[in-house]
C-alpha positions in Angstrom: -28.8 15.6 -22.3 -27.1 17.5 -19.5 -26.4 21.2 -20.0 -22.9 21.4 -18.6 -23.0 25.2 -18.4 -26.1 25.1 -16.3 -24.6 22.4 -14.1 -21.5 24.5 -13.7 -23.6 27.5 -12.7 -25.2 25.4 -9.9 -21.9 24.2 -8.4 -22.5 26.2 -5.2 -25.9 24.5 -4.8 -24.1 21.1 -4.9 -21.7 22.4 -2.3 -24.6 23.1 0.0 -26.2 19.7 -0.6 -22.9 18.0 0.1 -22.4 20.0 3.3 -26.0 19.3 4.5 -25.8 15.5 3.7 -22.5 14.9 5.6 -22.7 14.1 9.3 -23.9 17.3 10.9 -21.5 19.6 12.7 -22.0 23.0 14.4 -20.9 24.9 11.2 -23.4 22.9 9.1 -26.2 25.1 10.2 -24.4 28.4 10.5 -26.3 31.2 8.8 -23.3 31.9 6.6 -23.8 28.5 5.1 -27.2 29.5 3.7 -26.0 32.9 2.6 -22.9 31.6 0.8 -24.5 28.7 -1.1 -28.2 29.4 -1.7 -29.7 32.1 -3.8 -33.5 32.8 -4.2 -33.3 31.8 -7.8 -32.0 28.3 -6.9 -34.0 25.4 -8.3 -36.1 23.9 -5.5 -35.6 27.1 -3.4 -38.9 26.7 -1.6 -38.0 23.2 -0.5 -34.5 24.4 0.5 -36.1 27.1 2.6 -38.6 24.6 4.2 -35.7 22.3 5.1 -33.5 25.1 6.5 -36.3 26.5 8.6 -37.2 23.0 9.9 -33.6 22.2 10.9 -33.3 25.5 12.8 -36.0 24.2 15.2 -33.6 21.4 16.4 -30.6 21.4 18.6 -27.3 20.0 17.2 -27.7 16.9 19.3 -31.2 16.4 18.0 -30.0 16.8 14.4 -27.2 14.3 14.9 -29.7 11.9 16.4 -32.1 12.5 13.4 -29.3 12.1 10.9 -28.1 8.8 12.5 -31.6 7.4 12.9 -32.5 8.3 9.3 -29.4 7.5 7.3 -27.7 4.8 9.3 -30.6 2.8 10.7 -33.2 2.9 7.8 -32.1 0.6 5.1 -34.4 2.3 2.5 -33.0 5.8 3.4 -29.4 5.1 2.6 -27.1 7.8 1.2 -25.5 5.1 -1.0 -27.1 5.8 -4.3 -26.8 2.4 -5.9 -27.6 0.3 -2.8 -31.4 0.2 -3.0 -31.3 -0.8 -6.7 -28.4 -3.2 -6.6 -27.7 -4.0 -2.9 -24.4 -5.9 -2.9 -24.6 -7.4 -6.4 -21.9 -7.5 -9.1 -23.7 -4.6 -11.0 -23.2 -2.4 -7.9 -19.5 -3.2 -7.8 -19.2 -2.3 -11.4 -21.0 1.0 -10.9 -18.8 1.8 -7.9 -15.7 1.2 -10.0 -17.0 3.4 -12.9 -17.8 6.2 -10.5 -14.3 6.0 -8.9 -12.7 6.1 -12.3 -14.9 9.2 -13.2 -13.7 11.0 -10.0 -10.1 10.2 -10.7 -10.4 11.3 -14.3 -11.4 14.8 -13.1 -8.7 15.0 -10.4 -10.5 13.7 -7.2 -8.6 11.0 -5.4 -11.0 8.9 -3.3 -10.2 7.7 0.1 -10.0 3.9 0.1 -12.5 3.5 2.9 -15.2 5.5 1.1 -17.7 4.1 -1.5 -18.0 6.1 -4.6 -21.8 6.2 -4.6 -22.1 8.2 -1.3 -24.4 11.1 -2.1 -22.5 13.8 -0.2 -19.3 12.7 -2.0 -21.1 12.9 -5.4 -22.4 16.4 -4.6 -18.9 17.4 -3.4 -17.4 16.2 -6.6 -19.8 18.3 -8.7 -19.0 21.3 -6.5 -15.2 20.8 -6.6 -14.5 19.3 -10.1 -13.4 21.4 -13.0 -14.8 20.0 -16.3 -15.2 23.0 -18.5 -13.9 22.2 -22.0 -13.2 18.6 -21.2 -14.6 16.4 -24.0 -15.3 13.5 -21.5 -17.6 15.7 -19.3 -20.8 15.2 -21.2 -20.9 11.4 -20.9 -19.3 11.4 -17.5 -21.7 13.9 -15.9 -24.7 12.3 -17.6 -23.9 9.0 -15.9 -23.3 10.7 -12.6 -26.6 12.6 -12.6 -28.4 9.5 -13.7 -27.1 7.6 -10.7 -28.1 10.6 -8.4 -31.5 10.8 -10.0 -32.1 7.1 -9.7 -30.9 6.8 -6.1 -32.5 10.0 -4.8 -35.9 8.9 -6.1 -35.9 5.9 -3.6 -34.3 8.1 -0.9 -36.9 10.8 -1.3 -39.8 8.3 -1.1 -38.3 6.8 2.1 -37.8 10.2 3.7 -41.3 11.2 2.9 -42.6 8.1 4.6 -40.5 8.9 7.7 -41.7 12.6 7.6 -38.1 13.7 7.7 -37.0 17.3 7.0 -34.3 15.8 4.8 -37.2 15.0 2.4 -37.2 18.7 1.3 -33.4 18.8 0.9 -33.5 15.7 -1.4 -36.5 17.0 -3.4 -34.6 20.3 -3.9 -31.5 18.3 -5.0 -33.6 16.4 -7.6 -35.0 19.7 -8.8 -31.5 21.1 -9.2 -30.5 18.1 -11.2 -33.6 18.3 -13.4 -33.0 22.0 -14.0 -29.7 21.0 -15.7 -31.3 18.7 -18.3 -31.6 20.2 -21.7 -34.6 19.0 -23.7 -33.7 17.7 -27.1 -35.2 19.9 -29.8 -36.5 17.8 -32.7 -36.4 19.0 -36.3 -40.2 19.4 -36.2 -40.2 21.9 -33.3 
């Protein structure tokens, strides 16, 4: 079960993930980005730090090239979270529709040309959405995090194979998601 309060506390982390997973721009790697969004107590902090330090060794042109090579030309390193599992099947279309409805339910209107399973969009939604006190939030965010968890597993494995610095970012994202899961306590505990 997702602990919505913990997820809410980590909204800034998801803002950082969204920013870093969008196509890189000069401001993407500005030191203020790190200072504003990442705190030493963040889940996956060591991985975030490894990622950040690695990216500082590249020029912006090199980062753009790395981003394009990794996410646009490697089929198994896609940022579309349902693609590896479903490719272009009917099930993927249904999941895309469910995600779009979820976003709209919480006030995000999606651009028509964007697919709803794009990881930076999903992270941006968690960062920007207001769900406190909404009775639909538990079920909605459980589904959203399940899609992220499922898709990032395959993405992380691909990035590890390519020895990409984005591997550390995705592993930190997975740790952040896991840190929001509340273990069910049984009556025998």
